[in-house]
Backbone as CSV, one residue per row, in Angstrom:
resi,resn,N_x,N_y,N_z,CA_x,CA_y,CA_z,C_x,C_y,C_z
1,MET,0.704,8.683,9.045,0.871,7.916,10.262,1.068,8.886,11.419
2,LYS,0.391,8.623,12.491,0.525,9.480,13.655,1.963,9.460,14.147
3,LYS,2.442,10.606,14.534,3.824,10.705,14.998,4.061,9.914,16.268
4,ASP,3.032,9.771,17.087,3.214,9.091,18.366,2.880,7.592,18.298
5,TYR,2.724,7.051,17.083,2.408,5.627,16.971,3.589,4.786,17.432
6,ASP,3.301,3.793,18.220,4.336,2.927,18.771,4.590,1.758,17.818
7,PHE,5.626,1.878,16.983,5.931,0.840,16.006,6.459,-0.431,16.649
8,SER,6.782,-0.385,17.926,7.247,-1.607,18.577,6.129,-2.636,18.665
9,LYS,4.884,-2.197,18.501,3.755,-3.134,18.500,3.795,-4.001,17.244
10,TRP,4.262,-3.442,16.154,4.413,-4.123,14.869,3.180,-4.949,14.517
11,ASP,2.064,-4.260,14.360,0.802,-4.940,14.090,0.225,-4.531,12.744
12,TRP,1.030,-4.520,11.727,0.610,-4.039,10.415,-0.682,-4.666,9.929
13,MET,-0.781,-5.976,9.984,-1.951,-6.649,9.431,-2.889,-7.176,10.521
14,ASP,-2.601,-6.904,11.755,-3.422,-7.422,12.838,-4.719,-6.635,12.970
15,ASP,-5.803,-7.369,13.187,-7.081,-6.725,13.458,-6.996,-5.971,14.780
16,ASN,-7.818,-4.946,14.905,-7.861,-4.199,16.161,-9.303,-3.776,16.441
17,ASP,-9.503,-3.006,17.473,-10.861,-2.612,17.868,-11.541,-1.727,16.830
18,PHE,-10.773,-1.024,16.036,-11.349,-0.129,15.037,-11.715,-0.856,13.745
19,MET,-10.821,-1.757,13.296,-11.008,-2.348,11.976,-10.261,-3.671,11.870
20,THR,-10.815,-4.578,11.071,-10.101,-5.807,10.739,-9.431,-5.610,9.377
21,TYR,-8.525,-6.514,9.031,-7.877,-6.411,7.726,-8.908,-6.553,6.615
22,ASN,-9.848,-7.472,6.793,-10.899,-7.665,5.804,-11.747,-6.392,5.661
23,ASP,-12.099,-5.766,6.781,-12.851,-4.503,6.734,-12.078,-3.440,5.957
24,LEU,-10.770,-3.404,6.188,-9.926,-2.427,5.505,-9.997,-2.622,3.991
25,ILE,-9.833,-3.856,3.534,-9.877,-4.129,2.098,-11.242,-3.780,1.525
26,LEU,-12.304,-4.165,2.209,-13.655,-3.867,1.724,-13.898,-2.362,1.647
27,ARG,-13.454,-1.644,2.641,-13.662,-0.190,2.634,-12.811,0.490,1.572
28,LEU,-11.577,0.037,1.406,-10.734,0.600,0.349,-11.340,0.338,-1.022
29,ARG,-11.879,-0.846,-1.230,-12.535,-1.143,-2.505,-13.650,-0.142,-2.783
30,LYS,-14.428,0.146,-1.762,-15.534,1.089,-1.918,-15.003,2.510,-2.143
31,ASP,-14.097,2.968,-1.296,-13.601,4.342,-1.377,-12.753,4.600,-2.614
32,LEU,-12.111,3.570,-3.127,-11.304,3.703,-4.347,-12.119,3.410,-5.599
33,ASN,-13.358,2.995,-5.391,-14.237,2.624,-6.488,-13.571,1.558,-7.363
34,ASP,-13.015,0.559,-6.696,-12.307,-0.526,-7.371,-12.690,-1.838,-6.694
35,PRO,-13.757,-2.494,-7.177,-14.258,-3.689,-6.499,-13.299,-4.873,-6.463
36,GLU,-12.249,-4.829,-7.257,-11.288,-5.930,-7.274,-9.985,-5.585,-6.564
37,PHE,-9.897,-4.410,-5.963,-8.666,-4.000,-5.288,-8.283,-4.999,-4.206
38,PHE,-6.995,-5.311,-4.157,-6.448,-6.081,-3.053,-4.992,-5.699,-2.881
39,ALA,-4.566,-5.674,-1.668,-3.160,-5.432,-1.365,-2.797,-6.286,-0.163
40,TYR,-1.572,-6.678,-0.110,-1.085,-7.491,0.988,-0.171,-6.650,1.863
41,ASP,-0.252,-6.881,3.152,0.656,-6.233,4.103,0.393,-4.745,4.252
42,LEU,-0.859,-4.363,4.322,-1.204,-2.970,4.601,-1.315,-2.754,6.103
43,PHE,-1.096,-1.542,6.510,-1.268,-1.141,7.896,-2.756,-1.079,8.216
44,VAL,-3.206,-1.801,9.231,-4.608,-1.738,9.655,-4.746,-0.547,10.606
45,PRO,-5.521,0.458,10.195,-5.628,1.673,11.001,-6.353,1.439,12.323
46,HIS,-6.030,2.291,13.287,-6.630,2.216,14.615,-7.756,3.220,14.805
47,ASP,-7.879,4.155,13.871,-8.946,5.154,13.956,-9.164,5.764,12.576
48,GLU,-10.130,6.644,12.467,-10.487,7.226,11.176,-9.343,8.042,10.575
49,GLU,-8.628,8.752,11.403,-7.499,9.556,10.911,-6.452,8.659,10.241
50,GLU,-6.115,7.561,10.873,-5.154,6.641,10.277,-5.720,6.015,9.004
51,TYR,-7.020,5.713,8.996,-7.618,5.161,7.781,-7.475,6.138,6.619
52,GLN,-7.731,7.404,6.869,-7.614,8.409,5.811,-6.188,8.479,5.275
53,GLU,-5.205,8.270,6.127,-3.802,8.250,5.698,-3.532,7.024,4.819
54,VAL,-4.065,5.863,5.213,-3.903,4.648,4.408,-4.586,4.835,3.051
55,LEU,-5.769,5.407,3.069,-6.516,5.650,1.832,-5.725,6.566,0.901
56,GLU,-5.200,7.651,1.423,-4.452,8.601,0.595,-3.178,7.975,0.034
57,SER,-2.446,7.246,0.854,-1.214,6.620,0.353,-1.531,5.538,-0.680
58,THR,-2.646,4.842,-0.507,-3.056,3.831,-1.485,-3.443,4.493,-2.800
59,ARG,-4.138,5.605,-2.734,-4.478,6.355,-3.957,-3.211,6.789,-4.696
60,GLU,-2.244,7.295,-3.948,-0.984,7.727,-4.559,-0.270,6.552,-5.219
61,MET,-0.245,5.424,-4.548,0.409,4.241,-5.093,-0.284,3.790,-6.383
62,MET,-1.602,3.784,-6.365,-2.338,3.367,-7.560,-2.128,4.338,-8.715
63,GLU,-2.012,5.610,-8.427,-1.768,6.610,-9.467,-0.390,6.392,-10.100
64,ILE,0.592,6.096,-9.298,1.939,5.817,-9.820,1.894,4.596,-10.737
65,ILE,1.196,3.571,-10.312,1.088,2.349,-11.123,0.373,2.638,-12.434
66,ARG,-0.708,3.406,-12.386,-1.471,3.720,-13.603,-0.656,4.536,-14.602
67,LYS,0.238,5.383,-14.111,1.002,6.265,-14.993,2.169,5.559,-15.671
68,ARG,2.509,4.375,-15.210,3.612,3.650,-15.856,3.271,3.372,-17.297
69,LYS,4.197,3.628,-18.174,3.973,3.395,-19.596,3.908,1.911,-19.909
70,ASP,4.805,1.159,-19.334,4.867,-0.268,-19.615,4.693,-1.024,-18.305
71,LYS,3.577,-1.676,-18.149,3.255,-2.329,-16.889,3.731,-3.777,-16.819
72,THR,4.287,-4.283,-17.892,4.727,-5.668,-17.914,6.208,-5.746,-17.579
73,MET,6.541,-6.515,-16.561,7.925,-6.678,-16.167,8.432,-7.987,-16.754
74,THR,9.538,-7.917,-17.454,10.149,-9.110,-18.019,11.489,-9.334,-17.343
75,LEU,12.040,-10.507,-17.556,13.357,-10.809,-16.996,14.393,-9.823,-17.523
76,LYS,14.312,-9.499,-18.807,15.247,-8.546,-19.403,15.160,-7.190,-18.699
77,LYS,13.942,-6.729,-18.442,13.773,-5.442,-17.761,14.297,-5.493,-16.337
78,LEU,14.084,-6.621,-15.657,14.609,-6.768,-14.302,16.131,-6.707,-14.283
79,VAL,16.757,-7.363,-15.245,18.222,-7.356,-15.340,18.715,-5.939,-15.609
80,GLU,18.046,-5.231,-16.524,18.434,-3.854,-16.823,18.267,-2.956,-15.595
81,MET,17.172,-3.148,-14.859,16.943,-2.353,-13.670,18.017,-2.646,-12.621
82,GLU,18.384,-3.910,-12.482,19.414,-4.273,-11.533,20.750,-3.626,-11.915
83,LYS,21.083,-3.640,-13.199,22.341,-3.025,-13.644,22.346,-1.531,-13.345
84,ARG,21.245,-0.855,-13.629,21.161,0.590,-13.333,21.301,0.853,-11.842
85,THR,20.664,0.009,-11.046,20.695,0.187,-9.603,22.092,-0.084,-9.046
86,MET,22.725,-1.137,-9.523,24.036,-1.525,-9.016,25.123,-0.579,-9.480
87,ASN,24.902,0.149,-10.559,25.914,1.077,-11.084,25.874,2.450,-10.426
88,ARG,24.956,2.648,-9.528,24.886,3.943,-8.837,25.981,4.044,-7.796
89,ASP,26.526,5.216,-7.671,27.607,5.431,-6.673,27.023,5.865,-5.359
């Protein structure tokens, strides 16, 4: 994200002159080679530099998800995660 970006605009999913949200999803699908990719609440970039940042962070996020050993979340796992989180000092 550009250091001088004005977050007071708060336009994460708003279309702009560079790209629409739909364009973003379509381009990410192509660049990630994942025709079914979808994400909600992504930052819609204002220029190519910002798009490259969104692309890189999305790649990193997908890599983290792929590396998880167990991708199924159960109520038991959620409770255990909550206990671990709440027990931190």
